[in-house]
C-alpha positions in Angstrom: 78.4 -2.6 -45.3 80.9 -3.9 -42.6 79.2 -4.6 -39.5 82.9 -6.0 -36.7 83.2 -2.3 -36.1 79.3 -0.4 -36.3 78.5 1.0 -33.2 74.6 1.0 -32.2 72.8 0.7 -29.3 71.2 -3.1 -28.1 68.0 -3.2 -26.5 68.5 -6.8 -24.7 64.9 -7.8 -23.0 62.7 -11.3 -22.4 60.0 -12.4 -24.5 56.7 -11.3 -24.9 55.5 -14.6 -23.6 57.8 -14.6 -20.5 58.0 -11.2 -19.4 60.0 -11.6 -16.3 61.7 -14.3 -17.1 64.7 -13.6 -16.0 63.6 -13.6 -13.1 65.6 -9.7 -12.4 66.7 -8.5 -9.0 68.1 -5.3 -9.6 71.0 -6.1 -6.8 71.6 -9.6 -7.3 71.9 -8.3 -11.0 74.8 -6.0 -10.3 76.4 -8.4 -7.7 76.2 -10.6 -10.8 77.9 -7.8 -12.6 81.1 -7.1 -9.5 81.6 -10.6 -9.6 81.9 -11.5 -13.6 84.0 -7.9 -14.9 87.1 -6.6 -12.6 85.7 -2.8 -13.2 82.5 -2.2 -12.1 80.5 1.2 -10.7 76.3 1.1 -11.1 73.4 3.1 -8.7 69.6 2.5 -8.1 68.2 6.3 -10.9 66.7 8.2 -8.2 62.7 8.2 -8.7 63.2 5.1 -11.0 62.5 1.7 -8.7 62.9 -0.6 -11.4 65.9 0.3 -13.2 70.0 0.0 -12.8 72.4 2.9 -14.5 75.6 0.7 -14.8 79.3 0.2 -16.9 81.3 -2.6 -16.6 84.6 -3.7 -17.9 86.3 -6.8 -19.2 89.8 -7.6 -17.4 90.5 -7.0 -21.8 89.0 -3.3 -21.6 86.2 -4.2 -23.1 83.4 -1.4 -21.4 79.4 -1.6 -21.2 78.0 0.9 -20.2 73.6 1.0 -20.0 71.2 0.1 -18.0 69.0 -3.0 -16.9 64.8 -2.7 -15.9 62.5 -5.0 -15.1 59.0 -2.7 -14.5 57.1 -4.1 -17.0 59.7 -6.1 -18.5 62.9 -7.7 -17.8 65.1 -5.3 -20.0 68.7 -4.3 -20.6 69.8 -1.7 -22.4 73.7 -1.3 -23.7 74.3 1.9 -25.4 76.6 2.7 -28.3 78.4 -0.7 -28.2 79.7 -3.2 -31.3 78.3 -6.4 -32.6 81.9 -8.1 -31.0 80.5 -6.2 -27.6 76.9 -7.1 -27.8 77.7 -10.7 -28.1 80.2 -10.6 -25.9 77.8 -9.3 -23.1 75.3 -11.2 -24.4 77.2 -14.6 -24.3 77.8 -13.3 -20.6 74.2 -12.9 -20.0 73.3 -16.3 -21.7 75.7 -18.3 -20.2 76.4 -16.9 -16.4 73.3 -14.9 -15.4 70.2 -15.6 -17.0 68.4 -19.5 -15.9 67.4 -20.1 -19.5 69.5 -19.3 -22.6 66.4 -18.8 -24.9 65.0 -16.2 -23.4 66.9 -13.4 -24.5 65.2 -11.6 -27.4 67.1 -8.9 -29.1 66.7 -5.7 -31.2 68.8 -2.3 -32.0 68.9 1.7 -31.3 68.3 1.0 -35.7 65.8 -1.2 -35.7 63.6 1.2 -33.4 64.8 4.4 -35.7 63.4 2.4 -38.7 60.4 1.8 -36.4 61.4 -2.3 -37.4 59.3 -3.9 -34.3 60.6 -8.1 -35.3 61.9 -9.5 -31.9 65.4 -11.5 -32.8 66.3 -14.2 -30.7 70.4 -14.4 -29.3 71.1 -18.2 -29.9 70.3 -20.5 -26.7 73.7 -22.7 -27.0 76.7 -21.6 -30.0 80.0 -19.5 -29.1 80.7 -16.0 -29.9 81.0 -16.8 -33.7 77.4 -17.5 -33.7 76.1 -14.9 -31.4 77.8 -11.9 -33.4 76.5 -13.7 -36.5 72.6 -13.8 -36.0 73.8 -9.5 -33.9 75.0 -9.1 -38.0 72.2 -11.2 -39.7 69.9 -8.6 -38.0 71.7 -5.1 -38.4 71.9 -5.9 -42.8 68.6 -6.4 -42.4 67.8 -2.8 -40.7 70.4 -1.6 -42.1 69.0 -3.1 -46.4 73.2 -3.7 -46.6 
């Protein structure tokens, strides 16, 4: 199976040992999105003060939408995202926003649906290809292909 164009939701989150390790301030995260991407929309969700919904578009036309949540663990969800797109967003998060590059764990909607609760890690170093390879490996394990 070719996972390059496969689209699924990804959940990026802080490690269990340090659930608030990202220091995810939603207002600051919204501002960071504004500073990093040419088109951005975000809003605090009504009745849910610990969640911020967002949509961004890169200069290359890639779109990301999802939410950030800091209630019990610092978390960012990306809806319907390819490996390449998830790698791009993860690199921005790791290299431009988080206080430490080794604090990103992830899973996917596929893993959740398959009741696979293993924590995968976004590499603390490496380029786009390295991060994309990790995401593809995750999908291969989860899908079994």
